[in-house]
PyMOL Python script that loads the backbone (N, CA, C, O; Angstrom):
from pymol import cmd

cmd.read_pdbstr("""\
ATOM      1  N   UNK A   1     -19.428  77.891 -68.141  1.00  0.00           N
ATOM      2  CA  UNK A   1     -19.260  77.639 -66.749  1.00  0.00           C
ATOM      3  C   UNK A   1     -19.844  76.264 -66.446  1.00  0.00           C
ATOM      4  O   UNK A   1     -21.008  76.130 -66.069  1.00  0.00           O
ATOM      5  N   UNK A   2     -19.036  75.285 -66.614  1.00  0.00           N
ATOM      6  CA  UNK A   2     -19.471  73.908 -66.440  1.00  0.00           C
ATOM      7  C   UNK A   2     -18.789  73.313 -65.216  1.00  0.00           C
ATOM      8  O   UNK A   2     -17.565  73.177 -65.183  1.00  0.00           O
ATOM      9  N   UNK A   3     -19.583  72.959 -64.214  1.00  0.00           N
ATOM     10  CA  UNK A   3     -19.020  72.316 -63.033  1.00  0.00           C
ATOM     11  C   UNK A   3     -19.588  70.914 -62.920  1.00  0.00           C
ATOM     12  O   UNK A   3     -20.701  70.636 -63.368  1.00  0.00           O
ATOM     13  N   UNK A   4     -18.810  70.045 -62.319  1.00  0.00           N
ATOM     14  CA  UNK A   4     -19.242  68.671 -62.170  1.00  0.00           C
ATOM     15  C   UNK A   4     -20.136  68.549 -60.932  1.00  0.00           C
ATOM     16  O   UNK A   4     -19.854  69.146 -59.893  1.00  0.00           O
ATOM     17  N   UNK A   5     -21.206  67.777 -61.053  1.00  0.00           N
ATOM     18  CA  UNK A   5     -22.128  67.564 -59.946  1.00  0.00           C
ATOM     19  C   UNK A   5     -21.432  66.755 -58.853  1.00  0.00           C
ATOM     20  O   UNK A   5     -20.927  65.667 -59.131  1.00  0.00           O
ATOM     21  N   UNK A   6     -21.392  67.268 -57.594  1.00  0.00           N
ATOM     22  CA  UNK A   6     -20.674  66.561 -56.544  1.00  0.00           C
ATOM     23  C   UNK A   6     -21.401  65.317 -56.025  1.00  0.00           C
ATOM     24  O   UNK A   6     -20.756  64.438 -55.452  1.00  0.00           O
ATOM     25  N   UNK A   7     -22.688  65.217 -56.202  1.00  0.00           N
ATOM     26  CA  UNK A   7     -23.443  64.081 -55.676  1.00  0.00           C
ATOM     27  C   UNK A   7     -23.671  63.017 -56.736  1.00  0.00           C
ATOM     28  O   UNK A   7     -23.385  63.236 -57.913  1.00  0.00           O
ATOM     29  N   UNK A   8     -24.184  61.868 -56.323  1.00  0.00           N
ATOM     30  CA  UNK A   8     -24.472  60.817 -57.298  1.00  0.00           C
ATOM     31  C   UNK A   8     -25.660  61.204 -58.173  1.00  0.00           C
ATOM     32  O   UNK A   8     -26.557  61.931 -57.745  1.00  0.00           O
ATOM     33  N   UNK A   9     -25.648  60.715 -59.380  1.00  0.00           N
ATOM     34  CA  UNK A   9     -26.762  60.988 -60.285  1.00  0.00           C
ATOM     35  C   UNK A   9     -27.846  59.953 -60.030  1.00  0.00           C
ATOM     36  O   UNK A   9     -27.562  58.755 -60.044  1.00  0.00           O
ATOM     37  N   UNK A  10     -29.084  60.384 -59.796  1.00  0.00           N
ATOM     38  CA  UNK A  10     -30.152  59.434 -59.469  1.00  0.00           C
ATOM     39  C   UNK A  10     -30.388  58.386 -60.548  1.00  0.00           C
ATOM     40  O   UNK A  10     -30.747  57.252 -60.232  1.00  0.00           O
ATOM     41  N   UNK A  11     -30.197  58.740 -61.805  1.00  0.00           N
ATOM     42  CA  UNK A  11     -30.456  57.761 -62.866  1.00  0.00           C
ATOM     43  C   UNK A  11     -29.410  56.645 -62.884  1.00  0.00           C
ATOM     44  O   UNK A  11     -29.655  55.584 -63.458  1.00  0.00           O
ATOM     45  N   UNK A  12     -28.247  56.869 -62.265  1.00  0.00           N
ATOM     46  CA  UNK A  12     -27.211  55.836 -62.216  1.00  0.00           C
ATOM     47  C   UNK A  12     -27.277  55.003 -60.936  1.00  0.00           C
ATOM     48  O   UNK A  12     -26.610  53.973 -60.845  1.00  0.00           O
ATOM     49  N   UNK A  13     -28.052  55.420 -59.965  1.00  0.00           N
ATOM     50  CA  UNK A  13     -28.109  54.714 -58.687  1.00  0.00           C
ATOM     51  C   UNK A  13     -29.057  53.525 -58.787  1.00  0.00           C
ATOM     52  O   UNK A  13     -30.193  53.687 -59.233  1.00  0.00           O
ATOM     53  N   UNK A  14     -28.616  52.326 -58.379  1.00  0.00           N
ATOM     54  CA  UNK A  14     -29.504  51.164 -58.434  1.00  0.00           C
ATOM     55  C   UNK A  14     -30.540  51.221 -57.315  1.00  0.00           C
ATOM     56  O   UNK A  14     -30.266  51.756 -56.240  1.00  0.00           O
ATOM     57  N   UNK A  15     -31.721  50.673 -57.562  1.00  0.00           N
ATOM     58  CA  UNK A  15     -32.741  50.557 -56.537  1.00  0.00           C
ATOM     59  C   UNK A  15     -33.627  51.769 -56.359  1.00  0.00           C
ATOM     60  O   UNK A  15     -34.492  51.763 -55.484  1.00  0.00           O
ATOM     61  N   UNK A  16     -33.445  52.819 -57.161  1.00  0.00           N
ATOM     62  CA  UNK A  16     -34.291  54.004 -57.020  1.00  0.00           C
ATOM     63  C   UNK A  16     -35.532  53.878 -57.887  1.00  0.00           C
ATOM     64  O   UNK A  16     -35.457  53.457 -59.042  1.00  0.00           O
ATOM     65  N   UNK A  17     -36.673  54.244 -57.321  1.00  0.00           N
ATOM     66  CA  UNK A  17     -37.908  54.304 -58.089  1.00  0.00           C
ATOM     67  C   UNK A  17     -37.976  55.646 -58.802  1.00  0.00           C
ATOM     68  O   UNK A  17     -37.131  56.519 -58.603  1.00  0.00           O
ATOM     69  N   UNK A  18     -38.987  55.791 -59.626  1.00  0.00           N
ATOM     70  CA  UNK A  18     -39.204  57.079 -60.279  1.00  0.00           C
ATOM     71  C   UNK A  18     -39.496  58.120 -59.204  1.00  0.00           C
ATOM     72  O   UNK A  18     -40.299  57.873 -58.304  1.00  0.00           O
ATOM     73  N   UNK A  19     -38.871  59.246 -59.287  1.00  0.00           N
ATOM     74  CA  UNK A  19     -39.046  60.300 -58.303  1.00  0.00           C
ATOM     75  C   UNK A  19     -38.015  60.254 -57.193  1.00  0.00           C
ATOM     76  O   UNK A  19     -38.031  61.113 -56.312  1.00  0.00           O
ATOM     77  N   UNK A  20     -37.121  59.280 -57.208  1.00  0.00           N
ATOM     78  CA  UNK A  20     -36.041  59.235 -56.235  1.00  0.00           C
ATOM     79  C   UNK A  20     -36.316  58.413 -54.996  1.00  0.00           C
ATOM     80  O   UNK A  20     -35.474  58.384 -54.099  1.00  0.00           O
ATOM     81  N   UNK A  21     -37.465  57.736 -54.901  1.00  0.00           N
ATOM     82  CA  UNK A  21     -37.759  56.917 -53.727  1.00  0.00           C
ATOM     83  C   UNK A  21     -37.012  55.590 -53.784  1.00  0.00           C
ATOM     84  O   UNK A  21     -36.462  55.227 -54.824  1.00  0.00           O
ATOM     85  N   UNK A  22     -36.991  54.883 -52.690  1.00  0.00           N
ATOM     86  CA  UNK A  22     -36.340  53.570 -52.634  1.00  0.00           C
ATOM     87  C   UNK A  22     -37.355  52.530 -52.201  1.00  0.00           C
ATOM     88  O   UNK A  22     -38.351  52.846 -51.551  1.00  0.00           O
ATOM     89  N   UNK A  23     -37.092  51.293 -52.568  1.00  0.00           N
ATOM     90  CA  UNK A  23     -37.940  50.179 -52.164  1.00  0.00           C
ATOM     91  C   UNK A  23     -37.775  49.941 -50.663  1.00  0.00           C
ATOM     92  O   UNK A  23     -36.702  50.204 -50.120  1.00  0.00           O
ATOM     93  N   UNK A  24     -38.809  49.451 -49.984  1.00  0.00           N
ATOM     94  CA  UNK A  24     -38.663  49.120 -48.564  1.00  0.00           C
ATOM     95  C   UNK A  24     -37.544  48.097 -48.366  1.00  0.00           C
ATOM     96  O   UNK A  24     -37.490  47.084 -49.063  1.00  0.00           O
ATOM     97  N   UNK A  25     -36.669  48.364 -47.429  1.00  0.00           N
ATOM     98  CA  UNK A  25     -35.539  47.480 -47.170  1.00  0.00           C
ATOM     99  C   UNK A  25     -34.276  47.885 -47.901  1.00  0.00           C
ATOM    100  O   UNK A  25     -33.184  47.454 -47.529  1.00  0.00           O
ATOM    101  N   UNK A  26     -34.402  48.708 -48.939  1.00  0.00           N
ATOM    102  CA  UNK A  26     -33.221  49.202 -49.656  1.00  0.00           C
ATOM    103  C   UNK A  26     -32.627  50.379 -48.897  1.00  0.00           C
ATOM    104  O   UNK A  26     -33.319  51.070 -48.149  1.00  0.00           O
ATOM    105  N   UNK A  27     -31.365  50.590 -49.098  1.00  0.00           N
ATOM    106  CA  UNK A  27     -30.742  51.782 -48.527  1.00  0.00           C
ATOM    107  C   UNK A  27     -30.526  52.790 -49.634  1.00  0.00           C
ATOM    108  O   UNK A  27     -30.215  52.407 -50.761  1.00  0.00           O
ATOM    109  N   UNK A  28     -30.682  54.055 -49.345  1.00  0.00           N
ATOM    110  CA  UNK A  28     -30.447  55.061 -50.379  1.00  0.00           C
ATOM    111  C   UNK A  28     -28.964  55.131 -50.737  1.00  0.00           C
ATOM    112  O   UNK A  28     -28.117  54.696 -49.956  1.00  0.00           O
ATOM    113  N   UNK A  29     -28.649  55.667 -51.898  1.00  0.00           N
ATOM    114  CA  UNK A  29     -27.242  55.755 -52.303  1.00  0.00           C
ATOM    115  C   UNK A  29     -26.455  56.697 -51.403  1.00  0.00           C
ATOM    116  O   UNK A  29     -26.999  57.635 -50.819  1.00  0.00           O
ATOM    117  N   UNK A  30     -25.157  56.419 -51.310  1.00  0.00           N
ATOM    118  CA  UNK A  30     -24.284  57.281 -50.516  1.00  0.00           C
ATOM    119  C   UNK A  30     -24.182  58.655 -51.153  1.00  0.00           C
ATOM    120  O   UNK A  30     -24.233  58.794 -52.375  1.00  0.00           O
ATOM    121  N   UNK A  31     -24.041  59.646 -50.325  1.00  0.00           N
ATOM    122  CA  UNK A  31     -23.817  61.010 -50.795  1.00  0.00           C
ATOM    123  C   UNK A  31     -22.666  61.599 -49.998  1.00  0.00           C
ATOM    124  O   UNK A  31     -22.395  61.180 -48.872  1.00  0.00           O
ATOM    125  N   UNK A  32     -22.002  62.562 -50.585  1.00  0.00           N
ATOM    126  CA  UNK A  32     -20.887  63.194 -49.901  1.00  0.00           C
ATOM    127  C   UNK A  32     -21.355  63.951 -48.670  1.00  0.00           C
ATOM    128  O   UNK A  32     -22.466  64.480 -48.637  1.00  0.00           O
ATOM    129  N   UNK A  33     -20.511  63.997 -47.677  1.00  0.00           N
ATOM    130  CA  UNK A  33     -20.825  64.746 -46.470  1.00  0.00           C
ATOM    131  C   UNK A  33     -19.535  65.283 -45.879  1.00  0.00           C
ATOM    132  O   UNK A  33     -18.443  64.799 -46.178  1.00  0.00           O
ATOM    133  N   UNK A  34     -19.680  66.270 -45.050  1.00  0.00           N
ATOM    134  CA  UNK A  34     -18.515  66.788 -44.347  1.00  0.00           C
ATOM    135  C   UNK A  34     -18.673  66.462 -42.880  1.00  0.00           C
ATOM    136  O   UNK A  34     -19.762  66.594 -42.322  1.00  0.00           O
ATOM    137  N   UNK A  35     -17.605  66.044 -42.262  1.00  0.00           N
ATOM    138  CA  UNK A  35     -17.644  65.737 -40.838  1.00  0.00           C
ATOM    139  C   UNK A  35     -16.254  65.915 -40.268  1.00  0.00           C
ATOM    140  O   UNK A  35     -15.276  66.045 -41.004  1.00  0.00           O
ATOM    141  N   UNK A  36     -16.179  65.918 -38.970  1.00  0.00           N
ATOM    142  CA  UNK A  36     -14.887  66.052 -38.312  1.00  0.00           C
ATOM    143  C   UNK A  36     -14.687  67.462 -37.799  1.00  0.00           C
ATOM    144  O   UNK A  36     -15.491  68.360 -38.047  1.00  0.00           O
ATOM    145  N   UNK A  37     -13.609  67.629 -37.089  1.00  0.00           N
ATOM    146  CA  UNK A  37     -13.288  68.920 -36.499  1.00  0.00           C
ATOM    147  C   UNK A  37     -12.296  69.664 -37.379  1.00  0.00           C
ATOM    148  O   UNK A  37     -11.472  69.056 -38.063  1.00  0.00           O
ATOM    149  N   UNK A  38     -12.385  70.963 -37.352  1.00  0.00           N
ATOM    150  CA  UNK A  38     -11.465  71.753 -38.160  1.00  0.00           C
ATOM    151  C   UNK A  38     -10.112  71.905 -37.488  1.00  0.00           C
ATOM    152  O   UNK A  38      -9.103  72.116 -38.162  1.00  0.00           O
ATOM    153  N   UNK A  39     -10.082  71.800 -36.169  1.00  0.00           N
ATOM    154  CA  UNK A  39      -8.825  71.922 -35.426  1.00  0.00           C
ATOM    155  C   UNK A  39      -8.989  71.189 -34.104  1.00  0.00           C
ATOM    156  O   UNK A  39     -10.122  70.963 -33.679  1.00  0.00           O
ATOM    157  N   UNK A  40      -7.910  70.812 -33.441  1.00  0.00           N
ATOM    158  CA  UNK A  40      -8.035  70.109 -32.157  1.00  0.00           C
ATOM    159  C   UNK A  40      -8.718  70.977 -31.102  1.00  0.00           C
ATOM    160  O   UNK A  40      -8.448  72.173 -30.990  1.00  0.00           O
ATOM    161  N   UNK A  41      -9.593  70.362 -30.344  1.00  0.00           N
ATOM    162  CA  UNK A  41     -10.309  71.072 -29.294  1.00  0.00           C
ATOM    163  C   UNK A  41      -9.465  71.094 -28.023  1.00  0.00           C
ATOM    164  O   UNK A  41      -8.802  70.104 -27.713  1.00  0.00           O
ATOM    165  N   UNK A  42      -9.474  72.202 -27.282  1.00  0.00           N
ATOM    166  CA  UNK A  42      -8.699  72.264 -26.035  1.00  0.00           C
ATOM    167  C   UNK A  42      -9.328  71.375 -24.966  1.00  0.00           C
ATOM    168  O   UNK A  42     -10.538  71.149 -24.960  1.00  0.00           O
ATOM    169  N   UNK A  43      -8.490  70.877 -24.067  1.00  0.00           N
ATOM    170  CA  UNK A  43      -8.987  70.076 -22.954  1.00  0.00           C
ATOM    171  C   UNK A  43      -9.753  70.973 -21.993  1.00  0.00           C
ATOM    172  O   UNK A  43      -9.349  72.111 -21.755  1.00  0.00           O
ATOM    173  N   UNK A  44     -10.857  70.472 -21.436  1.00  0.00           N
ATOM    174  CA  UNK A  44     -11.614  71.289 -20.491  1.00  0.00           C
ATOM    175  C   UNK A  44     -10.838  71.493 -19.198  1.00  0.00           C
ATOM    176  O   UNK A  44     -10.023  70.657 -18.807  1.00  0.00           O
ATOM    177  N   UNK A  45     -11.100  72.597 -18.554  1.00  0.00           N
ATOM    178  CA  UNK A  45     -10.423  72.941 -17.307  1.00  0.00           C
ATOM    179  C   UNK A  45     -10.912  72.040 -16.177  1.00  0.00           C
ATOM    180  O   UNK A  45     -12.091  71.691 -16.117  1.00  0.00           O
ATOM    181  N   UNK A  46      -9.993  71.666 -15.277  1.00  0.00           N
ATOM    182  CA  UNK A  46     -10.368  70.852 -14.125  1.00  0.00           C
ATOM    183  C   UNK A  46     -10.688  71.724 -12.917  1.00  0.00           C
ATOM    184  O   UNK A  46     -11.145  71.212 -11.895  1.00  0.00           O
ATOM    185  N   UNK A  47     -10.461  73.019 -13.013  1.00  0.00           N
ATOM    186  CA  UNK A  47     -10.652  73.910 -11.872  1.00  0.00           C
ATOM    187  C   UNK A  47     -12.135  74.108 -11.580  1.00  0.00           C
ATOM    188  O   UNK A  47     -12.542  74.067 -10.419  1.00  0.00           O
ATOM    189  N   UNK A  48     -12.939  74.318 -12.597  1.00  0.00           N
ATOM    190  CA  UNK A  48     -14.349  74.640 -12.392  1.00  0.00           C
ATOM    191  C   UNK A  48     -15.116  73.508 -11.709  1.00  0.00           C
ATOM    192  O   UNK A  48     -15.857  73.794 -10.768  1.00  0.00           O
ATOM    193  N   UNK A  49     -14.990  72.242 -12.119  1.00  0.00           N
ATOM    194  CA  UNK A  49     -15.723  71.187 -11.401  1.00  0.00           C
ATOM    195  C   UNK A  49     -15.305  71.073  -9.934  1.00  0.00           C
ATOM    196  O   UNK A  49     -16.154  70.854  -9.070  1.00  0.00           O
ATOM    197  N   UNK A  50     -14.017  71.216  -9.642  1.00  0.00           N
ATOM    198  CA  UNK A  50     -13.548  71.149  -8.256  1.00  0.00           C
ATOM    199  C   UNK A  50     -14.119  72.318  -7.464  1.00  0.00           C
ATOM    200  O   UNK A  50     -14.560  72.137  -6.329  1.00  0.00           O
ATOM    201  N   UNK A  51     -14.116  73.503  -8.041  1.00  0.00           N
ATOM    202  CA  UNK A  51     -14.674  74.684  -7.383  1.00  0.00           C
ATOM    203  C   UNK A  51     -16.163  74.484  -7.093  1.00  0.00           C
ATOM    204  O   UNK A  51     -16.639  74.837  -6.014  1.00  0.00           O
ATOM    205  N   UNK A  52     -16.886  73.927  -8.040  1.00  0.00           N
ATOM    206  CA  UNK A  52     -18.324  73.710  -7.858  1.00  0.00           C
ATOM    207  C   UNK A  52     -18.585  72.704  -6.738  1.00  0.00           C
ATOM    208  O   UNK A  52     -19.494  72.905  -5.932  1.00  0.00           O
ATOM    209  N   UNK A  53     -17.805  71.631  -6.677  1.00  0.00           N
ATOM    210  CA  UNK A  53     -17.988  70.628  -5.622  1.00  0.00           C
ATOM    211  C   UNK A  53     -17.689  71.232  -4.253  1.00  0.00           C
ATOM    212  O   UNK A  53     -18.428  70.992  -3.298  1.00  0.00           O
ATOM    213  N   UNK A  54     -16.619  72.010  -4.149  1.00  0.00           N
ATOM    214  CA  UNK A  54     -16.273  72.650  -2.873  1.00  0.00           C
ATOM    215  C   UNK A  54     -17.369  73.632  -2.463  1.00  0.00           C
ATOM    216  O   UNK A  54     -17.745  73.681  -1.291  1.00  0.00           O
ATOM    217  N   UNK A  55     -17.876  74.401  -3.398  1.00  0.00           N
ATOM    218  CA  UNK A  55     -18.935  75.364  -3.091  1.00  0.00           C
ATOM    219  C   UNK A  55     -20.198  74.659  -2.606  1.00  0.00           C
ATOM    220  O   UNK A  55     -20.811  75.092  -1.630  1.00  0.00           O
ATOM    221  N   UNK A  56     -20.590  73.590  -3.270  1.00  0.00           N
ATOM    222  CA  UNK A  56     -21.782  72.840  -2.859  1.00  0.00           C
ATOM    223  C   UNK A  56     -21.571  72.226  -1.477  1.00  0.00           C
ATOM    224  O   UNK A  56     -22.479  72.242  -0.647  1.00  0.00           O
ATOM    225  N   UNK A  57     -20.376  71.685  -1.226  1.00  0.00           N
ATOM    226  CA  UNK A  57     -20.079  71.094   0.084  1.00  0.00           C
ATOM    227  C   UNK A  57     -20.161  72.149   1.184  1.00  0.00           C
ATOM    228  O   UNK A  57     -20.685  71.872   2.263  1.00  0.00           O
ATOM    229  N   UNK A  58     -19.654  73.347   0.927  1.00  0.00           N
ATOM    230  CA  UNK A  58     -19.727  74.420   1.927  1.00  0.00           C
ATOM    231  C   UNK A  58     -21.172  74.833   2.206  1.00  0.00           C
ATOM    232  O   UNK A  58     -21.533  75.093   3.354  1.00  0.00           O
ATOM    233  N   UNK A  59     -21.981  74.892   1.183  1.00  0.00           N
ATOM    234  CA  UNK A  59     -23.392  75.247   1.367  1.00  0.00           C
ATOM    235  C   UNK A  59     -24.104  74.174   2.188  1.00  0.00           C
ATOM    236  O   UNK A  59     -24.869  74.490   3.099  1.00  0.00           O
ATOM    237  N   UNK A  60     -23.851  72.903   1.863  1.00  0.00           N
ATOM    238  CA  UNK A  60     -24.478  71.806   2.609  1.00  0.00           C
ATOM    239  C   UNK A  60     -24.038  71.837   4.069  1.00  0.00           C
ATOM    240  O   UNK A  60     -24.866  71.678   4.966  1.00  0.00           O
ATOM    241  N   UNK A  61     -22.745  72.041   4.316  1.00  0.00           N
ATOM    242  CA  UNK A  61     -22.255  72.117   5.696  1.00  0.00           C
ATOM    243  C   UNK A  61     -22.861  73.308   6.434  1.00  0.00           C
ATOM    244  O   UNK A  61     -23.190  73.198   7.615  1.00  0.00           O
ATOM    245  N   UNK A  62     -23.011  74.430   5.762  1.00  0.00           N
ATOM    246  CA  UNK A  62     -23.621  75.605   6.382  1.00  0.00           C
ATOM    247  C   UNK A  62     -25.070  75.359   6.763  1.00  0.00           C
ATOM    248  O   UNK A  62     -25.501  75.742   7.851  1.00  0.00           O
ATOM    249  N   UNK A  63     -25.826  74.722   5.877  1.00  0.00           N
ATOM    250  CA  UNK A  63     -27.231  74.419   6.173  1.00  0.00           C
ATOM    251  C   UNK A  63     -27.314  73.420   7.327  1.00  0.00           C
ATOM    252  O   UNK A  63     -28.149  73.569   8.218  1.00  0.00           O
ATOM    253  N   UNK A  64     -26.454  72.405   7.312  1.00  0.00           N
ATOM    254  CA  UNK A  64     -26.446  71.418   8.401  1.00  0.00           C
ATOM    255  C   UNK A  64     -26.085  72.086   9.727  1.00  0.00           C
ATOM    256  O   UNK A  64     -26.710  71.799  10.748  1.00  0.00           O
ATOM    257  N   UNK A  65     -25.097  72.964   9.727  1.00  0.00           N
ATOM    258  CA  UNK A  65     -24.707  73.671  10.953  1.00  0.00           C
ATOM    259  C   UNK A  65     -25.852  74.542  11.462  1.00  0.00           C
ATOM    260  O   UNK A  65     -26.062  74.644  12.671  1.00  0.00           O
ATOM    261  N   UNK A  66     -26.583  75.162  10.562  1.00  0.00           N
ATOM    262  CA  UNK A  66     -27.735  75.977  10.960  1.00  0.00           C
ATOM    263  C   UNK A  66     -28.773  75.132  11.691  1.00  0.00           C
ATOM    264  O   UNK A  66     -29.267  75.527  12.747  1.00  0.00           O
ATOM    265  N   UNK A  67     -29.105  73.965  11.128  1.00  0.00           N
ATOM    266  CA  UNK A  67     -30.116  73.120  11.757  1.00  0.00           C
ATOM    267  C   UNK A  67     -29.625  72.508  13.067  1.00  0.00           C
ATOM    268  O   UNK A  67     -30.415  72.327  13.993  1.00  0.00           O
ATOM    269  N   UNK A  68     -28.345  72.190  13.158  1.00  0.00           N
ATOM    270  CA  UNK A  68     -27.790  71.698  14.424  1.00  0.00           C
ATOM    271  C   UNK A  68     -27.871  72.800  15.477  1.00  0.00           C
ATOM    272  O   UNK A  68     -28.251  72.535  16.618  1.00  0.00           O
ATOM    273  N   UNK A  69     -27.522  74.016  15.115  1.00  0.00           N
ATOM    274  CA  UNK A  69     -27.602  75.140  16.059  1.00  0.00           C
ATOM    275  C   UNK A  69     -29.042  75.378  16.487  1.00  0.00           C
ATOM    276  O   UNK A  69     -29.292  75.657  17.660  1.00  0.00           O
ATOM    277  N   UNK A  70     -29.996  75.274  15.566  1.00  0.00           N
ATOM    278  CA  UNK A  70     -31.418  75.444  15.913  1.00  0.00           C
ATOM    279  C   UNK A  70     -31.883  74.333  16.854  1.00  0.00           C
ATOM    280  O   UNK A  70     -32.671  74.575  17.768  1.00  0.00           O
ATOM    281  N   UNK A  71     -31.389  73.108  16.622  1.00  0.00           N
ATOM    282  CA  UNK A  71     -31.776  71.996  17.490  1.00  0.00           C
ATOM    283  C   UNK A  71     -31.247  72.210  18.902  1.00  0.00           C
ATOM    284  O   UNK A  71     -31.967  71.946  19.865  1.00  0.00           O
ATOM    285  N   UNK A  72     -30.013  72.680  19.055  1.00  0.00           N
ATOM    286  CA  UNK A  72     -29.461  72.946  20.383  1.00  0.00           C
ATOM    287  C   UNK A  72     -30.159  74.128  21.045  1.00  0.00           C
ATOM    288  O   UNK A  72     -30.251  74.181  22.272  1.00  0.00           O
ATOM    289  N   UNK A  73     -30.647  75.067  20.259  1.00  0.00           N
ATOM    290  CA  UNK A  73     -31.350  76.223  20.814  1.00  0.00           C
ATOM    291  C   UNK A  73     -32.685  75.806  21.420  1.00  0.00           C
ATOM    292  O   UNK A  73     -33.175  76.470  22.334  1.00  0.00           O
ATOM    293  N   UNK A  74     -33.281  74.728  20.932  1.00  0.00           N
ATOM    294  CA  UNK A  74     -34.552  74.255  21.475  1.00  0.00           C
ATOM    295  C   UNK A  74     -34.388  73.677  22.874  1.00  0.00           C
ATOM    296  O   UNK A  74     -35.337  73.689  23.659  1.00  0.00           O
ATOM    297  N   UNK A  75     -33.191  73.167  23.201  1.00  0.00           N
ATOM    298  CA  UNK A  75     -32.967  72.544  24.504  1.00  0.00           C
ATOM    299  C   UNK A  75     -32.515  73.542  25.568  1.00  0.00           C
ATOM    300  O   UNK A  75     -32.376  73.161  26.730  1.00  0.00           O
ATOM    301  N   UNK A  76     -32.285  74.791  25.214  1.00  0.00           N
ATOM    302  CA  UNK A  76     -31.845  75.791  26.210  1.00  0.00           C
ATOM    303  C   UNK A  76     -32.974  76.291  27.046  1.00  0.00           C
ATOM    304  O   UNK A  76     -32.768  77.130  27.922  1.00  0.00           O
TER     305      UNK A  76
END
""", "prot")
cmd.dss("prot")
cmd.show_as("cartoon", "prot")
cmd.util.cbc("prot")
cmd.orient("prot")
């Protein structure tokens, strides 16, 4: 059961000290990595942000109307 090592071999990489360290200013050798998406992501819904803005606006208007009504009640 012999498999090939997927990463670089440290003894073949230039600039490595004993133990795998690198000199200051050197960059370590490249290694394989996985990145990216497995499938396209769906576009986010535009309904929720609009709903949230309308809800916040209604709450602000309600609070403002309450204080205006309280102010007029003081003059009665």
